[in-house]
Each structure stands twice: as C-alpha cells, then as structure tokens.
ROMAR-582741 format. One record per residue: x, y, z of N, C-alpha, C in turn; residue in one letter; residue number from 0. Coordinates in nm, 4 decimals. Example, Ala and Ser with C-alpha at 12.3 -4.5 7.8 and 13.67 -1.06 7.14 Angstrom:
BEGIN
<n.X=1.3190; n.Y=-0.5690; n.Z=0.7800; ca.X=1.2300; ca.Y=-0.4500; ca.Z=0.7800; c.X=1.3200; c.Y=-0.3300; c.Z=0.7800; res=a; n=0>
<n.X=1.2850; n.Y=-0.2250; n.Z=0.7080; ca.X=1.3670; ca.Y=-0.1060; ca.Z=0.7140; c.X=1.2900; c.Y=0.0030; c.Z=0.7870; res=s; n=1>
***
This chain:
BEGIN
<n.X=10.6988; n.Y=16.2092; n.Z=26.0541; ca.X=10.5340; ca.Y=16.1752; ca.Z=26.0571; c.X=10.4739; c.Y=16.2382; c.Z=25.9230; res=q; n=0>
<n.X=10.3469; n.Y=16.1772; n.Z=25.9131; ca.X=10.2675; ca.Y=16.2182; ca.Z=25.8072; c.X=10.2195; c.Y=16.3609; c.Z=25.8015; res=v; n=1>
<n.X=10.2193; n.Y=16.4280; n.Z=25.7024; ca.X=10.1588; ca.Y=16.5591; ca.Z=25.6966; c.X=10.0918; c.Y=16.5687; c.Z=25.5603; res=q; n=2>
<n.X=9.9804; n.Y=16.6234; n.Z=25.5482; ca.X=9.8946; ca.Y=16.6432; ca.Z=25.4227; c.X=9.8760; c.Y=16.7883; c.Z=25.4224; res=l; n=3>
<n.X=9.9100; n.Y=16.8551; n.Z=25.3102; ca.X=9.8963; ca.Y=16.9977; ca.Z=25.2895; c.X=9.7950; c.Y=17.0208; c.Z=25.1753; res=v; n=4>
<n.X=9.6993; n.Y=17.0984; n.Z=25.1891; ca.X=9.5935; ca.Y=17.1071; ca.Z=25.1046; c.X=9.5981; c.Y=17.2602; c.Z=25.0120; res=e; n=5>
<n.X=9.5496; n.Y=17.2799; n.Z=24.9060; ca.X=9.5304; ca.Y=17.4118; ca.Z=24.8313; c.X=9.4478; c.Y=17.4084; c.Z=24.7233; res=s; n=6>
<n.X=9.4053; n.Y=17.5163; n.Z=24.6793; ca.X=9.3203; ca.Y=17.5262; ca.Z=24.5663; c.X=9.1764; c.Y=17.5699; c.Z=24.5911; res=g; n=7>
<n.X=9.1392; n.Y=17.5810; n.Z=24.7184; ca.X=9.0022; ca.Y=17.6201; ca.Z=24.7480; c.X=8.9794; c.Y=17.7776; c.Z=24.7205; res=g; n=8>
<n.X=8.8427; n.Y=17.8153; n.Z=24.7232; ca.X=8.8292; ca.Y=17.9639; ca.Z=24.6899; c.X=8.6907; c.Y=17.9820; c.Z=24.6623; res=g; n=9>
<n.X=8.6570; n.Y=18.1023; n.Z=24.6127; ca.X=8.5153; ca.Y=18.1254; ca.Z=24.5732; c.X=8.4888; c.Y=18.1131; c.Z=24.4334; res=l; n=10>
<n.X=8.3828; n.Y=18.0533; n.Z=24.3902; ca.X=8.3536; ca.Y=18.0395; ca.Z=24.2479; c.X=8.2002; c.Y=18.0441; c.Z=24.2287; res=v; n=11>
<n.X=8.1680; n.Y=18.0870; n.Z=24.0960; ca.X=8.0123; ca.Y=18.0974; ca.Z=24.0686; c.X=7.9614; c.Y=17.9565; c.Z=24.0366; res=q; n=12>
<n.X=7.8282; n.Y=17.9448; n.Z=24.0488; ca.X=7.7629; ca.Y=17.8362; ca.Z=24.0188; c.X=7.7780; c.Y=17.7937; c.Z=23.8706; res=t; n=13>
<n.X=7.8262; n.Y=17.6754; n.Z=23.8370; ca.X=7.8810; ca.Y=17.6257; ca.Z=23.7135; c.X=8.0197; c.Y=17.6355; c.Z=23.6917; res=g; n=14>
<n.X=8.0891; n.Y=17.6928; n.Z=23.7769; ca.X=8.2344; ca.Y=17.7054; ca.Z=23.7624; c.X=8.3221; c.Y=17.5842; c.Z=23.7979; res=g; n=15>
<n.X=8.4433; n.Y=17.5921; n.Z=23.7984; ca.X=8.5390; ca.Y=17.4953; ca.Z=23.8272; c.X=8.6498; c.Y=17.5159; c.Z=23.9179; res=s; n=16>
<n.X=8.7021; n.Y=17.4229; n.Z=24.0022; ca.X=8.8123; ca.Y=17.4377; ca.Z=24.0919; c.X=8.8791; c.Y=17.3074; c.Z=24.0839; res=l; n=17>
<n.X=9.0179; n.Y=17.3169; n.Z=24.1256; ca.X=9.0969; ca.Y=17.1846; ca.Z=24.1355; c.X=9.1722; c.Y=17.2117; c.Z=24.2737; res=r; n=18>
<n.X=9.1414; n.Y=17.1099; n.Z=24.3643; ca.X=9.2008; ca.Y=17.0990; ca.Z=24.4803; c.X=9.3154; c.Y=17.0075; c.Z=24.4744; res=l; n=19>
<n.X=9.4210; n.Y=17.0480; n.Z=24.5597; ca.X=9.5528; ca.Y=16.9481; ca.Z=24.5592; c.X=9.5795; c.Y=16.9291; c.Z=24.7047; res=s; n=20>
<n.X=9.6428; n.Y=16.8022; n.Z=24.7130; ca.X=9.6862; ca.Y=16.7601; ca.Z=24.8612; c.X=9.8249; c.Y=16.6964; c.Z=24.8397; res=c; n=21>
<n.X=9.9277; n.Y=16.7608; n.Z=24.8954; ca.X=10.0690; ca.Y=16.7058; ca.Z=24.8929; c.X=10.0811; c.Y=16.6344; c.Z=25.0118; res=a; n=22>
<n.X=10.1268; n.Y=16.5239; n.Z=25.0031; ca.X=10.1488; ca.Y=16.4431; ca.Z=25.1212; c.X=10.3032; c.Y=16.4032; c.Z=25.1325; res=a; n=23>
<n.X=10.3387; n.Y=16.3925; n.Z=25.2606; ca.X=10.4990; ca.Y=16.3803; ca.Z=25.3016; c.X=10.4864; c.Y=16.2689; c.Z=25.4248; res=s; n=24>
<n.X=10.6067; n.Y=16.2182; n.Z=25.4360; ca.X=10.6136; ca.Y=16.1226; ca.Z=25.5748; c.X=10.5489; c.Y=15.9956; c.Z=25.5477; res=g; n=25>
<n.X=10.5304; n.Y=15.9428; n.Z=25.4182; ca.X=10.4783; ca.Y=15.8135; ca.Z=25.4100; c.X=10.4994; c.Y=15.7758; c.Z=25.2671; res=m; n=26>
<n.X=10.4873; n.Y=15.6370; n.Z=25.2530; ca.X=10.5146; ca.Y=15.5827; ca.Z=25.1066; c.X=10.3581; c.Y=15.6169; c.Z=25.0504; res=i; n=27>
<n.X=10.3722; n.Y=15.7173; n.Z=24.9643; ca.X=10.2303; ca.Y=15.7510; ca.Z=24.9074; c.X=10.1576; c.Y=15.6530; c.Z=24.8375; res=f; n=28>
<n.X=10.2394; n.Y=15.5827; n.Z=24.7521; ca.X=10.1850; ca.Y=15.4782; ca.Z=24.6556; c.X=10.1091; c.Y=15.3649; c.Z=24.7342; res=s; n=29>
<n.X=10.1401; n.Y=15.3527; n.Z=24.8720; ca.X=10.0853; ca.Y=15.2501; ca.Z=24.9425; c.X=9.9509; c.Y=15.2934; c.Z=25.0185; res=r; n=30>
<n.X=9.9110; n.Y=15.4077; n.Z=24.9993; ca.X=9.7980; ca.Y=15.4796; ca.Z=25.0682; c.X=9.6819; c.Y=15.5032; c.Z=24.9842; res=a; n=31>
<n.X=9.5494; n.Y=15.4571; n.Z=25.0455; ca.X=9.4296; ca.Y=15.4959; ca.Z=24.9777; c.X=9.4047; c.Y=15.6468; c.Z=25.0100; res=v; n=32>
<n.X=9.3770; n.Y=15.7114; n.Z=24.9285; ca.X=9.3506; ca.Y=15.8603; ca.Z=24.9372; c.X=9.2000; c.Y=15.9012; c.Z=24.9092; res=m; n=33>
<n.X=9.1576; n.Y=15.9854; n.Z=24.9824; ca.X=9.0093; ca.Y=16.0393; ca.Z=24.9753; c.X=9.0089; c.Y=16.1826; c.Z=24.9915; res=a; n=34>
<n.X=8.8959; n.Y=16.2387; n.Z=24.9532; ca.X=8.8479; ca.Y=16.3792; ca.Z=24.9793; c.X=8.7111; c.Y=16.3603; c.Z=25.0734; res=w; n=35>
<n.X=8.6929; n.Y=16.4426; n.Z=25.1700; ca.X=8.5725; ca.Y=16.4515; ca.Z=25.2494; c.X=8.5338; c.Y=16.5978; c.Z=25.2237; res=y; n=36>
<n.X=8.4208; n.Y=16.6303; n.Z=25.2757; ca.X=8.3829; ca.Y=16.7625; ca.Z=25.2860; c.X=8.2625; c.Y=16.7754; c.Z=25.4108; res=r; n=37>
<n.X=8.2581; n.Y=16.9067; n.Z=25.4603; ca.X=8.1579; ca.Y=16.9397; ca.Z=25.5617; c.X=8.1137; c.Y=17.0622; c.Z=25.5623; res=q; n=38>
<n.X=7.9741; n.Y=17.0763; n.Z=25.5215; ca.X=7.9131; ca.Y=17.1936; ca.Z=25.5148; c.X=7.8635; c.Y=17.2373; c.Z=25.6524; res=a; n=39>
<n.X=7.8392; n.Y=17.3558; n.Z=25.6699; ca.X=7.7785; ca.Y=17.4171; ca.Z=25.7879; c.X=7.6531; c.Y=17.3451; c.Z=25.8386; res=p; n=40>
<n.X=7.6586; n.Y=17.3049; n.Z=25.9529; ca.X=7.5394; ca.Y=17.2272; ca.Z=26.0160; c.X=7.5075; c.Y=17.0826; c.Z=25.9635; res=g; n=41>
<n.X=7.6154; n.Y=17.0270; n.Z=25.8860; ca.X=7.5921; ca.Y=16.9073; ca.Z=25.8340; c.X=7.7160; c.Y=16.7992; c.Z=25.8878; res=k; n=42>
<n.X=7.7035; n.Y=16.6746; n.Z=25.8747; ca.X=7.7922; ca.Y=16.5839; ca.Z=25.9115; c.X=7.8914; c.Y=16.5663; c.Z=25.8027; res=q; n=43>
<n.X=8.0353; n.Y=16.5366; n.Z=25.8400; ca.X=8.1300; ca.Y=16.5274; ca.Z=25.7452; c.X=8.1097; c.Y=16.4030; c.Z=25.6393; res=r; n=44>
<n.X=8.1046; n.Y=16.4241; n.Z=25.5157; ca.X=8.0835; ca.Y=16.3218; ca.Z=25.4133; c.X=8.1907; c.Y=16.2686; c.Z=25.3349; res=e; n=45>
<n.X=8.2084; n.Y=16.1440; n.Z=25.2834; ca.X=8.2962; ca.Y=16.1300; ca.Z=25.1931; c.X=8.2489; c.Y=16.1737; c.Z=25.0443; res=g; n=46>
<n.X=8.3581; n.Y=16.2070; n.Z=24.9796; ca.X=8.3201; ca.Y=16.2684; ca.Z=24.8461; c.X=8.3712; c.Y=16.1865; c.Z=24.7359; res=v; n=47>
<n.X=8.5059; n.Y=16.1463; n.Z=24.7395; ca.X=8.5748; ca.Y=16.0709; ca.Z=24.6395; c.X=8.6854; c.Y=15.9801; c.Z=24.7041; res=a; n=48>
<n.X=8.7188; n.Y=15.8486; n.Z=24.6516; ca.X=8.8168; ca.Y=15.7716; ca.Z=24.6902; c.X=8.9023; c.Y=15.7295; c.Z=24.5658; res=v; n=49>
<n.X=9.0178; n.Y=15.7137; n.Z=24.5793; ca.X=9.1047; ca.Y=15.6509; ca.Z=24.4715; c.X=9.1895; c.Y=15.5620; c.Z=24.5488; res=i; n=50>
<n.X=9.2001; n.Y=15.4227; n.Z=24.5157; ca.X=9.2694; ca.Y=15.3235; ca.Z=24.5603; c.X=9.4216; c.Y=15.3279; c.Z=24.5160; res=l; n=51>
<n.X=9.5080; n.Y=15.2269; n.Z=24.5621; ca.X=9.6472; ca.Y=15.2282; ca.Z=24.5208; c.X=9.6662; c.Y=15.2055; c.Z=24.3878; res=t; n=52>
<n.X=9.5730; n.Y=15.1126; n.Z=24.3261; ca.X=9.5754; ca.Y=15.0724; ca.Z=24.1887; c.X=9.5007; c.Y=15.1670; c.Z=24.0873; res=a; n=53>
<n.X=9.4430; n.Y=15.2725; n.Z=24.1348; ca.X=9.4004; ca.Y=15.3836; ca.Z=24.0552; c.X=9.2375; c.Y=15.3844; c.Z=24.0501; res=g; n=54>
<n.X=9.1618; n.Y=15.2748; n.Z=24.0906; ca.X=9.0336; ca.Y=15.2588; ca.Z=24.0745; c.X=8.9651; c.Y=15.3832; c.Z=24.1663; res=s; n=55>
<n.X=8.8465; n.Y=15.4269; n.Z=24.1294; ca.X=8.7694; ca.Y=15.5396; ca.Z=24.2157; c.X=8.6432; c.Y=15.5154; c.Z=24.2408; res=t; n=56>
<n.X=8.5852; n.Y=15.5752; n.Z=24.3611; ca.X=8.4515; ca.Y=15.5694; ca.Z=24.3951; c.X=8.4166; c.Y=15.7230; c.Z=24.4287; res=n; n=57>
<n.X=8.2812; n.Y=15.7412; n.Z=24.4101; ca.X=8.2316; ca.Y=15.8835; ca.Z=24.4216; c.X=8.0917; c.Y=15.8778; c.Z=24.4858; res=y; n=58>
<n.X=8.0784; n.Y=15.9792; n.Z=24.5716; ca.X=7.9334; ca.Y=15.9914; ca.Z=24.6284; c.X=7.8436; c.Y=16.0238; c.Z=24.5116; res=a; n=59>
<n.X=7.7233; n.Y=15.9842; n.Z=24.5202; ca.X=7.6164; ca.Y=15.9981; ca.Z=24.4254; c.X=7.5960; c.Y=16.1587; c.Z=24.3859; res=d; n=60>
<n.X=7.6150; n.Y=16.2267; n.Z=24.4953; ca.X=7.5991; ca.Y=16.3756; ca.Z=24.4748; c.X=7.6912; c.Y=16.4456; c.Z=24.3739; res=s; n=61>
<n.X=7.8011; n.Y=16.3892; n.Z=24.3776; ca.X=7.9270; ca.Y=16.4385; ca.Z=24.2808; c.X=7.9604; c.Y=16.3742; c.Z=24.1485; res=v; n=62>
<n.X=7.8888; n.Y=16.2434; n.Z=24.1418; ca.X=7.9319; ca.Y=16.1632; ca.Z=24.0465; c.X=7.9022; c.Y=16.2367; c.Z=23.9177; res=k; n=63>
<n.X=7.9995; n.Y=16.2245; n.Z=23.8218; ca.X=7.9816; ca.Y=16.2936; ca.Z=23.6757; c.X=8.0411; c.Y=16.4330; c.Z=23.6712; res=g; n=64>
<n.X=8.0520; n.Y=16.4975; n.Z=23.7957; ca.X=8.1026; ca.Y=16.6463; ca.Z=23.8001; c.X=8.2285; c.Y=16.6363; c.Z=23.8524; res=r; n=65>
<n.X=8.2741; n.Y=16.5651; n.Z=23.9688; ca.X=8.4168; ca.Y=16.5659; ca.Z=24.0274; c.X=8.5011; c.Y=16.4445; c.Z=23.9740; res=f; n=66>
<n.X=8.6202; n.Y=16.4594; n.Z=23.9625; ca.X=8.7230; ca.Y=16.3617; ca.Z=23.9388; c.X=8.8403; c.Y=16.3662; c.Z=24.0145; res=t; n=67>
<n.X=8.8660; n.Y=16.2416; n.Z=24.0847; ca.X=8.9782; ca.Y=16.2309; ca.Z=24.1803; c.X=9.0938; c.Y=16.1647; c.Z=24.1039; res=i; n=68>
<n.X=9.2237; n.Y=16.2016; n.Z=24.1262; ca.X=9.3359; ca.Y=16.1636; ca.Z=24.0555; c.X=9.4557; c.Y=16.1542; c.Z=24.1542; res=s; n=69>
<n.X=9.5617; n.Y=16.0919; n.Z=24.1099; ca.X=9.6712; ca.Y=16.0929; ca.Z=24.1943; c.X=9.7939; c.Y=16.0811; c.Z=24.1084; res=r; n=70>
<n.X=9.9061; n.Y=16.1569; n.Z=24.1560; ca.X=10.0436; ca.Y=16.1603; ca.Z=24.0769; c.X=10.1378; c.Y=16.1006; c.Z=24.1843; res=d; n=71>
<n.X=10.1700; n.Y=15.9742; n.Z=24.1779; ca.X=10.2658; ca.Y=15.9275; ca.Z=24.2871; c.X=10.3921; c.Y=15.9694; c.Z=24.2756; res=n; n=72>
<n.X=10.4398; n.Y=16.0220; n.Z=24.1563; ca.X=10.5718; ca.Y=16.0990; ca.Z=24.1520; c.X=10.5796; c.Y=16.2283; c.Z=24.2189; res=a; n=73>
<n.X=10.4662; n.Y=16.2891; n.Z=24.2347; ca.X=10.4616; ca.Y=16.4000; ca.Z=24.3069; c.X=10.4089; c.Y=16.3970; c.Z=24.4426; res=k; n=74>
<n.X=10.3609; n.Y=16.2587; n.Z=24.5007; ca.X=10.2974; ca.Y=16.2580; ca.Z=24.6281; c.X=10.1728; c.Y=16.3475; c.Z=24.6370; res=n; n=75>
<n.X=10.0946; n.Y=16.3549; n.Z=24.5347; ca.X=9.9857; ca.Y=16.4462; ca.Z=24.5353; c.X=9.8505; c.Y=16.3928; c.Z=24.4797; res=t; n=76>
<n.X=9.7595; n.Y=16.4088; n.Z=24.5544; ca.X=9.6164; ca.Y=16.3661; ca.Z=24.5139; c.X=9.5358; c.Y=16.4911; c.Z=24.4683; res=v; n=77>
<n.X=9.4580; n.Y=16.4795; n.Z=24.3710; ca.X=9.3790; ca.Y=16.6121; ca.Z=24.3221; c.X=9.2362; c.Y=16.5827; c.Z=24.3177; res=y; n=78>
<n.X=9.1506; n.Y=16.6848; n.Z=24.3241; ca.X=9.0005; ca.Y=16.6883; ca.Z=24.3125; c.X=8.9711; c.Y=16.7759; c.Z=24.2140; res=l; n=79>
<n.X=8.9309; n.Y=16.7438; n.Z=24.0819; ca.X=8.8929; ca.Y=16.8339; ca.Z=23.9985; c.X=8.7322; c.Y=16.8485; c.Z=24.0190; res=q; n=80>
<n.X=8.6855; n.Y=16.9800; n.Z=24.0268; ca.X=8.5435; ca.Y=16.9855; ca.Z=24.0634; c.X=8.4808; c.Y=17.0812; c.Z=23.9320; res=m; n=81>
<n.X=8.3965; n.Y=17.0251; n.Z=23.8697; ca.X=8.3482; ca.Y=17.0980; ca.Z=23.7568; c.X=8.1816; c.Y=17.1203; c.Z=23.8002; res=n; n=82>
<n.X=8.1136; n.Y=17.1941; n.Z=23.7062; ca.X=7.9806; ca.Y=17.2294; ca.Z=23.7200; c.X=7.9378; c.Y=17.2482; c.Z=23.8704; res=s; n=83>
<n.X=8.0162; n.Y=17.3226; n.Z=23.9352; ca.X=7.9878; ca.Y=17.3266; ca.Z=24.0762; c.X=7.8397; c.Y=17.4022; c.Z=24.1161; res=l; n=84>
<n.X=7.7864; n.Y=17.3488; n.Z=24.2210; ca.X=7.6523; ca.Y=17.3953; ca.Z=24.2604; c.X=7.6732; c.Y=17.4629; c.Z=24.3977; res=k; n=85>
<n.X=7.5866; n.Y=17.5486; n.Z=24.4543; ca.X=7.5902; ca.Y=17.6024; ca.Z=24.5780; c.X=7.5904; c.Y=17.4855; c.Z=24.6875; res=p; n=86>
<n.X=7.5306; n.Y=17.3722; n.Z=24.6805; ca.X=7.5276; ca.Y=17.2716; ca.Z=24.7754; c.X=7.6644; c.Y=17.1978; c.Z=24.7814; res=e; n=87>
<n.X=7.7609; n.Y=17.2457; n.Z=24.7029; ca.X=7.8919; ca.Y=17.1854; ca.Z=24.6996; c.X=7.9853; c.Y=17.2747; c.Z=24.7993; res=d; n=88>
<n.X=7.9194; n.Y=17.4005; n.Z=24.8664; ca.X=7.9833; ca.Y=17.4764; ca.Z=24.9533; c.X=8.0297; c.Y=17.3942; c.Z=25.0700; res=t; n=89>
<n.X=8.1465; n.Y=17.3926; n.Z=25.1112; ca.X=8.1808; ca.Y=17.3198; ca.Z=25.2344; c.X=8.3387; c.Y=17.3374; c.Z=25.2463; res=a; n=90>
<n.X=8.3767; n.Y=17.2813; n.Z=25.3702; ca.X=8.5312; ca.Y=17.2563; ca.Z=25.3776; c.X=8.5633; c.Y=17.1292; c.Z=25.3407; res=v; n=91>
<n.X=8.6616; n.Y=17.1233; n.Z=25.2509; ca.X=8.7099; ca.Y=17.0048; ca.Z=25.1903; c.X=8.8305; c.Y=16.9542; c.Z=25.2642; res=y; n=92>
<n.X=8.8514; n.Y=16.8264; n.Z=25.2958; ca.X=8.9485; ca.Y=16.7806; ca.Z=25.3669; c.X=9.0047; c.Y=16.6654; c.Z=25.2987; res=y; n=93>
<n.X=9.1361; n.Y=16.6403; n.Z=25.2939; ca.X=9.2233; ca.Y=16.5409; ca.Z=25.2375; c.X=9.2345; c.Y=16.4404; c.Z=25.3490; res=c; n=94>
<n.X=9.2222; n.Y=16.3026; n.Z=25.2905; ca.X=9.2513; ca.Y=16.1844; ca.Z=25.3937; c.X=9.3524; c.Y=16.0943; c.Z=25.3360; res=n; n=95>
<n.X=9.4316; n.Y=16.0308; n.Z=25.4246; ca.X=9.5285; ca.Y=15.9258; ca.Z=25.3677; c.X=9.5221; c.Y=15.8135; c.Z=25.4702; res=a; n=96>
<n.X=9.5004; n.Y=15.6747; n.Z=25.4033; ca.X=9.4891; ca.Y=15.5693; ca.Z=25.4916; c.X=9.5936; c.Y=15.4506; c.Z=25.4265; res=r; n=97>
<n.X=9.7092; n.Y=15.4531; n.Z=25.4914; ca.X=9.8085; ca.Y=15.3482; ca.Z=25.4438; c.X=9.7491; c.Y=15.2186; c.Z=25.4534; res=p; n=98>
<n.X=9.7875; n.Y=15.1343; n.Z=25.3625; ca.X=9.7511; ca.Y=14.9892; ca.Z=25.3416; c.X=9.7771; c.Y=14.9124; c.Z=25.4778; res=l; n=99>
<n.X=9.7106; n.Y=14.8313; n.Z=25.5349; ca.X=9.7423; ca.Y=14.7442; ca.Z=25.6563; c.X=9.7509; c.Y=14.8213; c.Z=25.7610; res=l; n=100>
<n.X=9.6935; n.Y=14.9538; n.Z=25.7809; ca.X=9.7165; ca.Y=15.0384; ca.Z=25.8984; c.X=9.5755; c.Y=15.0915; c.Z=25.9198; res=q; n=101>
<n.X=9.5362; n.Y=15.0700; n.Z=26.0545; ca.X=9.3895; ca.Y=15.1125; ca.Z=26.1066; c.X=9.3726; c.Y=15.2595; c.Z=26.1162; res=a; n=102>
<n.X=9.4690; n.Y=15.3383; n.Z=26.1618; ca.X=9.4599; ca.Y=15.4655; ca.Z=26.1628; c.X=9.4761; c.Y=15.5526; c.Z=26.0379; res=n; n=103>
<n.X=9.4267; n.Y=15.6756; n.Z=26.0144; ca.X=9.4441; ca.Y=15.7590; ca.Z=25.8976; c.X=9.4759; c.Y=15.8896; c.Z=25.9379; res=d; n=104>
<n.X=9.5274; n.Y=15.9865; n.Z=25.8325; ca.X=9.5653; ca.Y=16.1104; ca.Z=25.8408; c.X=9.4797; c.Y=16.2022; c.Z=25.7619; res=y; n=105>
<n.X=9.4680; n.Y=16.3402; n.Z=25.8292; ca.X=9.3955; ca.Y=16.4227; ca.Z=25.7623; c.X=9.4736; c.Y=16.5449; c.Z=25.7388; res=w; n=106>
<n.X=9.4347; n.Y=16.6209; n.Z=25.6389; ca.X=9.4828; ca.Y=16.7682; ca.Z=25.6058; c.X=9.4267; c.Y=16.8610; c.Z=25.6808; res=g; n=107>
<n.X=9.4491; n.Y=16.9990; n.Z=25.6805; ca.X=9.3790; ca.Y=17.1015; ca.Z=25.7519; c.X=9.2561; c.Y=17.1540; c.Z=25.7038; res=q; n=108>
<n.X=9.2279; n.Y=17.1116; n.Z=25.5931; ca.X=9.0876; ca.Y=17.1732; ca.Z=25.5296; c.X=9.1227; c.Y=17.2834; c.Z=25.4477; res=g; n=109>
<n.X=9.0182; n.Y=17.2952; n.Z=25.3198; ca.X=9.0340; ca.Y=17.4245; ca.Z=25.2430; c.X=8.8926; c.Y=17.4380; c.Z=25.2081; res=t; n=110>
<n.X=8.8530; n.Y=17.5840; n.Z=25.2259; ca.X=8.7216; ca.Y=17.6224; ca.Z=25.1946; c.X=8.6771; c.Y=17.6317; c.Z=25.0609; res=q; n=111>
<n.X=8.5701; n.Y=17.5791; n.Z=25.0145; ca.X=8.5210; ca.Y=17.6006; ca.Z=24.8738; c.X=8.3849; c.Y=17.6728; c.Z=24.9038; res=v; n=112>
<n.X=8.3724; n.Y=17.7834; n.Z=24.8550; ca.X=8.2304; ca.Y=17.8477; ca.Z=24.8437; c.X=8.1823; c.Y=17.8604; c.Z=24.6854; res=t; n=113>
<n.X=8.0778; n.Y=17.8309; n.Z=24.6683; ca.X=7.9876; ca.Y=17.8474; ca.Z=24.5342; c.X=7.8688; c.Y=17.9315; c.Z=24.5514; res=v; n=114>
<n.X=7.8897; n.Y=18.0350; n.Z=24.4859; ca.X=7.7897; ca.Y=18.1580; ca.Z=24.4863; c.X=7.6913; c.Y=18.1555; c.Z=24.3786; res=s; n=115>
<n.X=7.5589; n.Y=18.2046; n.Z=24.3925; ca.X=7.4651; ca.Y=18.2205; ca.Z=24.2860; c.X=7.4028; c.Y=18.3514; c.Z=24.2774; res=s; n=116>
***
C-alpha cells in the first residue's frame, strides 16, 4: 500500500529557508501527480504547490516566486524548497499523491513549519 513519509520541517526566522521532502513507496511514483498542502491554526487546508507527471508546476498566489516544488523520480521523492519565509507561512505542511486515472489520493503525516519574527 502507498506510504508518504515527510521530513524537513522546523523553526526558522523570517526571511529564512527550509526544504521539505516527501518519500513515497507502494506506488509507481512517476505516474502520480504530487502536491503540497498546508493548514495553519484556525484556517482551512489549502493547496500550496502541484507538480504534474511531465514536470509542469502550479503555485498558490501567496507563495509564487518564493517556493519551488520539484520531483526526483529515481528517488521517489518530491521536494518543496521554501525561501523568503514569512510568519504567515507557519502551518503544518502535508504531502499529497494522486495517481493518474485514480479518484482517491494519499496523504503524508504532516510536518510542522514555524516562522518566527
């Protein structure tokens, strides 16, 4: 069965950087659309970034120009490089996988990102 294991969260100052990683197993990684979501306290979960199987990407307006999503199919891993972090980026970040031609998707356990000022 599919498992997503996230790492890389932590505490960083305003303007700093973090790189999140999500290692996938139990599926054909190259056939899945991968995405990062986040949920801040008291707020609804929102999509942050998406990378398609061919490598094209989409970003939420709030992170465009600061965050970069990428994937390494040889390592079955998707990354989220976060630069110029702001306090409003503070949230639990979740990895998501949706295989092509499949209605259901899979979620990681989440990793906490805290940006202090």
